[in-house]
N, C-alpha and C positions, 0 to 999 in steps of 0.2 A: 697256551703260551706258555712254550719250553724254555726254563732255566738252569742250567746243569752248569756244573764247572766243565763238562766237555765240550757244550756251547749255547748260543742262543738263538733261538729261532728269528727269522727277520720278523722285521717290523716290531720287534721289542723296544716298547717308546722309551726313552731318556730319564724318565723317574722310575722306571722299573729296573732296568740296568744298574742305575745308580743305586738305589736300595737294595740291590742284591748284590753288587759289590762290595757294600759298605758290611754285611751278614756275614763274608765270606762264602756264600752261595754258587757265584761264580767269580772268574780273576778279569780284571782288565784287556788281559793280552786275551782271552777265550772272548769277550765282547769285541776287541776290534777285530779278531781272527774272521768272527763271524761276518762279519761286515764285508770286512775284503772279500771274505770267499762271495758272498753275495754278487756282489761287484764283478767280479773276474767271471761269474756264470752269467750276468742278464745285462753287464753294460755293451759288450759287442753288439747286441741288437739296440739299446736304448740313446748309448752315448749320451750320457750325464754326466760323468765324473771326469772331466777334460784335463783336469791337472792333479798328481798323484802324489803322495808322500807316503806310501804303505811301511816302507821299511822304517822309517823315523816312526811311524805310528806305531808299529811293535814295540821299538826300540823305548817310545814314553811310555807304554802299557805296560814292560816289565818295572820302569822305576814308578809308576804308580803302585803296583803290586806290591814292589819291595818296601816305599811307603806306609803302604797301608799297615804292612808286614811287623812294621817297626815303633807302630804305636802311633802315628801320625794324624791329625786330625784331617777325614779326608775333606773337600770340599764338596758344595752340590751338585757339583758333575763331574766328579772324581771316575775316572776310566772309562766317560761317555765317547763312546766314538759319534764323530759331527762331521758334517762338509758345510763348506762357506760358498759362498755364491761370487762367480768369479767379477766383483763388483767392490768386495773388499779384501784390502791389504794382509798378507798373511806371511810371515817371513820366509822366504826362501820359493815362495812362488811369483809367478806373474800377476798381474790385475792387467787384464787387457781389456774388460767390458767388449769382450768380442771382435776386438781390433787387432787383425795380425801384425801392425805393425808393432805392438806391443808385446810380443810373446817372449823378447829378451829382455824385458826391463825388469829384473827380479827384486823382490821387496827386501830390506836389510830390515825390517822391522814388523811387524804384526801391529795393526790397526789399532782404535785403544777399545772397541769394543771386541774384537776379536781375544784382544791380551785377557781383556774379563771372561772371556767364559774360558778361555785357557787358565787363569789362574784360577777359576772355580773348578777345574779337575777335568775338562773336555780333551780330547784328544782328536786333532783334526785329520781328515784320511783325506783332503783331497779338496780340489774346489771343482762348481758345477758350471754349466755351461748358460750362456745366456742370448739374446738376442743380440746383433750390431747393435753397439753404442746403449744399447738399454730400451730401443724407441720402438720393439716392436710387440705383439700379442704372441711370441715364438720365443725358441730357441736354437738360432739357426745364423751363423757367421762366417765367413771366409777363412778364418783363426782354424776354427777347429768342427765346423762342418753344423750337422742338423741333428737337433734331438727327438728322438719319437716319445708320443705318448706309451707309458708300459700296459696301457689296459687295449691300448690299440696303434699298431705300429704305423700305420698309414694317417695317424692322426699328429696334431701339435699338444704338448702338454703344456702349452698357455706360455705368458712370457710378461716380463724380460726374465723373471725366476722359474725358467722352463724346467730346468736342469736340477732343479735344489729340489723343486717339488716331485720331479720324477723318480730322483733318487730315494727318496721317503717312503713314496709308494711301493717300488717294487722291494725296499726293505736294506738297502746297501747303506743306511745311515739313520743312526735315532735321534739324530735333530739335526736342523738345519739353520742358518741364517741369510736370510735373503734380502731383499727391498722394494720397496713400492713408491713408484711415482704415478702411475695411472693404472692400479691396479695390477703389479706386477708381479705382488704375494699372493691375493687373493682367487685371481682367474687362474693360474697356474691350480693352484691350493684344490679349486673347483673340478676343473679338468681333469688332475690325478686324482681325486678321492682323499686328499688327506685336509689337516688343516693348519690354517694360518691368520697371522694377525698384523697388520698396517695400523702402529701405535699414533697417537697425536702428535701433529707437527708438532716438530722440536723435542718431543720427549725425549727422544735418543740423537746422540751423536752423530754429524754426518760424515767425521773426520778419519773414519776407516778408509774411505776412499780416496783414489788419488787426488791431490790437490789442484792439477791446473785445471781439473774435469767438474763441470756443474758447479764452480764455486758461487755464481753470480744466481743462483736459481732460488727465489726467494718468496716470489708467487705461488707457484708449486711446491711444497719443499716437498722431498722425497724421505722417505723414511726407513731403515732398517726395519727387522722385524722376524721373528721366527717360524718358522714352517717345520710341521710335526705331525705326526700319526695319529696325535689324542691333543685335546685341550689343557689335559692337566699339564702336558710336556710345552704347550706356549707358556703358561704360569711360570711355570719354573724356569724357563728362559729369560722369560720377562723381572724375574726378580734379580738375577744375575746381571743383566742388560742395563736391567733402570735402578739399579742401587743407589742410593748417594755416593754424591763423589763426583760426579760426570762434570759438575763445574769447575774439578781440579784442572782438567784437560778442555773445557769448553765453556768458555764462557757465555756464549752466545743462547744458552738454556734455560729455560725459567725453572727455578729451585722449587720444580713439582715432586711432592714426594709420591712414591710407586704404592699401590692400597694391593693388597688379595682381592679377588672377588669373594663378596659375602656366601656366606652358607646355608643363609636362610630368609634373606629379606626377598619380599614377593616384589616385583615386577611389575611395570604396566608397558606392554609391548603394542606398539602400533606395527602393521601390517600392510604392505601391498605386493599384488603378483606381477603388476604391469604399470610402466611409466609412463602408457601412450607414446610412446618412440619407436621402440622396437619389443615388438612381442613376445615372450619369451615362448621356448617349447613348452610342449603340453608336459612334459616331466619336470621339469623345473615349476610350473605352476600350481601341479600335483608337490612337489617337495616342500614350497612355501607353506601350502596347506598342511599338509602333516605336520610342520614344525611347530605351527602354531599352534593346533592339536596339542602339539608335545606339551608345549607353554603353558598351555588353560589347565591339560591335565596335572599338571605339576604347581598348579597353585597359584599362575601367575594370571595377572588379567589381560586380555589380548581384546584389540579391538584394529578394526580394519581400518585406515587413514587414506586421505587423499595424496595418490604418488606425487612426490617435484616432477613437473615437465622435464623428460630428460634430453628433448632440443636444446634448450639456453643451456644446460649445463652442460652439454659438449661440446655448443659451441666456444662458449668460455673456457673451457679445456682445451681446445685448440687455437684459442687467442691469447691464451697466457703463456701456455707451453711454446706455440712457435711464434711467439714476439719476437720482431725484428729478422725474420723470416731463418729462423735456423743457422744463423751467420757462425755462431760459436760451433752446433756442432758439426756443418760442413767444415769449416777449421780443421776438427779432428781427425775428421778423415781423409784427409788432403792425401792422396796419394795410393789409398785404400780402394782394395775391390768392394764394390756396395751389393750386398743382396737386393733382389728388386723390389721389395717392400720399401725401404730404407731410401731408396733412388728416386721411387714415385712421391716419398715424403718431402724430400727435398725441394724438388722439382714444383708440386704444389706450392709450397712455403715461399719461394724463389719468384713465382711468377708475379708482373705487376699485376695491380687493381685492375686496371681497364682489362686486362687481358685474362684476369681470372674472371672476370663476367664474362667475356665474350664464350670462353673456352666452360663455363657452369652453362651457359644458356643453350650450349650445342650440346649438352650431355643432357638437361632436361627435356628438350626437344626430341632426344632419342629413349625418351625414357628412365634415364640411370640419375634421377633424383635426389637418393641417397649421397651418391660421390659428386655427382654437381653440389650440392651442399658444402661437402669439406672442401672441394677445391675453390669454389667462390668466397669461403668464408674470409671476412676480411680481416688482417692480422695488423697487430698496430706496429706501426710505424715509427712515429714520432711518441715522445715522451707525452704528449696529450692525450693520445688515443690510448697509448697504453694505462695511462689513468682514471681513463674514464672505463676502462674494462674491471678494474681494480674496484671502483665505485660499484657496479654492477654488481658482483661478487660479493660486496658488502650488501648490498640491498638483498641480495639471493637468500643469503645467511641469516638476515633480519630477520626474514620471512619466514624462513623455514622453522628457524627457533620460536620464534611467536607462534608457529602453529604448534608446535611441539609442547611448548609451554601451554597454551589453552586446552590442551586435549592431554597432559599432563605427563606426557611419555618420556620413558627413561631409556628405552633402546627400541630403532627401529627393524623388522624384519624382510628382508625382501632376496631380491631375483641376486646372484653374485654378476654373474654374465647372461646375456640374452639365449645363449646357445650352451650346449655340454661340446665336450672337446671337436674342436673344427679338424677339417681335414687341412693340411700340411699348405702355407701355401698363399692360405685366405684371412691373413692379419690385415691387411689394409681393406678387403673389403665389407669385412665386420667389424670396421671402427664402433660402429651404431649401436652393435649389441653389449658394447663397454660403458657404454652411459649410464650404467647401473652401479659400479665401481668407482666411475669420475667423482660423483656425487664428496665422496667421504676426503680425496686430495683435494678438490679444489676448494674447498671449506675446512680442510685440516684435520677433520674429525675421526675419532677411533674407528676401526672395522677390522670384521673379522669374517672368514667363512668355515663351515664344519660343513662335512659331508653326511645327506640325509636318506639317500637310496640309490638306486640303478634306473636306466631309461628301461621302461617295460616294453615285451614287445606286444606294440600295435599303436604306441602312442607316442612313434618318432615324431612325428609332425601333424600335426592339422592346418598348416599354413597356407593360405592362398596366393600362388607363386606371381601370380600379376606381371605386370607389365617391365620394371623395376629390376635392373640384373640383379641387386644384392641382394631383393626378396627370392627370386629365381635360386640365387647360390645357396639359400639360408633354406630352401625345400630342399635339394640336392644334398646340405650339409648333414639333413637330421636323417638322413635316409644309413638303416644301417648303424645308426646308432642304441641297438638297443642293447644292455645289459653296461654302459658305459657309466659312469658316477654321476652323481647330480648332488651340485653344495649348494648351500644356502648363505646368505650373507644377514650380518648383523651389525649395524651403524648406530653409534652412540655420541652422545655428547663430549666435548673434551675436555680432555684429562680423565674421564672414565672407562677405561680399559677394563676397571674390575666388573664396571656390569656387564659390558660387552660379553668379557669372556666367562661371566656366571651364566648370560644367557644361552651362549653357544655351549657350556658345560652342560646345562638343560634337555639343549637340542640333541646331543650326542647322547645322553642317558638314552632318550625315549626312543630314538632311533635303532639304538643297540638293543635296546629292551626289546621292540618289536621285529628286530631281525633284518631291518630293512636297511641298515648303514650298509656301504661298500666296505667287502672283507677284504682285510690287505695278508698279505702281499700281493699287488697286482704279480703276473705272470704272464709275457708276453710269448706270444705266439709267432713264428718266424715266418708264416707263410704269407702270399700275397703281398709283398710290399716292396718299395724301392729305399732303399739306403744310401749313406753318404757320407755319413760321420768319421771324423779325425778326432784323438784326443792327443795329450801330453802324457807320456810316461812319468817317471819316479821324479825328475826335476821338468824346467820347462824346456829342454833341450830336444827336437826331434819330435817327429809325432809317428803315430803309429796307427795301425787301420782299424778301426772300431766298432764297425760295422759289416756284414756281409751282405 
């Protein structure tokens, strides 16, 4: 890793950059320039950074260097260049959530968490792309176009924090702020070969989002969280984001203090590689076993456990997120051109129950069992139905925690997603593959993803195609995946992010020691792909071509 006053190597992490700036080994300006140069080189292919404030970032870096030279005590992120998902408020930029109609709504202040990062010394380079209304496992919308995976431009970076994971992966930012309601940090992290953390529900304030959107979503509580090239940077970011004092601006947060990961405590780790609902690709199953072996080799007790059934987890996620037929979301997109995936979701959510049964039965008879299950899933309409689903979740949480208590489990190791990075346009088809990330969102538990390996030649797929269309598509999606990154997920008990991060750090050390961890930065190859991205320039005015 090159750290000199002349420049900073891509994917130099936030902790390394901050330390080098404090010691006078590099300047904040050189760190910012290195990221800007990388974005300008790579982003025309990837289209991750869709709103940019490069000139302001340069000026802020010069001020940071002057303050350090004058003897001012630096913050923990002094001079560190970061990016922010286009879900959180940044002064001078729009918060679009992938909606074209919001491109001209410029924020006049930072959200409280963005403000914390900036007070700690971080320098915001710009905002990163998302799925439309944050509701799909991709980063594609009419406002800015599609983000490509920097490992394979024909594939998705995941979503909805896909732009954030992509820019971290290719080395255009030292740290990112994402958000996660249904795997939106962890799935992009796994697809792009970087780390990410979804904190416990209500660990961090949600006041950085626009106030009129998602304000009533309390069944599945979204959470901001960091995305980074390594676990050390996740810890650094959480120290800043979860520091005492959030109650001063958000009265709804419980006063649970942040605790750093322990350095030596042995953990009891439960693991499983298949939840019986969507079988993971062979490389993912191998990554779980390798991560378990790495934890065992580091002195932790590792035991195989019975996986929670993915089917009821997925069904409850659909029912609680879709309660009321997504009427609020449909209103938010009125007059908006919809991407096909969101249009399909709105249609399925709005169908009357009798019609759902008819359509579902027709799909089943045609062999489309997985999609039929989603279409026919009964969405709560009345308060009574909604409360019944909350009771179902309460029972699921009680059963899972009782099983963990009986086995003495501190954290659980499992797949992040059932597939590695998927082809563009398949987010709806592979909804069931997300059953592994939904568990933590449904129960409000902390969870993170960490890269372990890459798909090896010859192990892309052992899936039986069968009659179901989704299974056939999964077989096709697994072809040509050799070389793509593979991440694993660690899930913990509520408020125990410290143990989740401790396990992730051990897995990361073992993978790097073995030489199996995906090496960053990812460098895209521009052959044989179709693009269509657009991004915003220095301010919110005007779009530019972002991919050839």
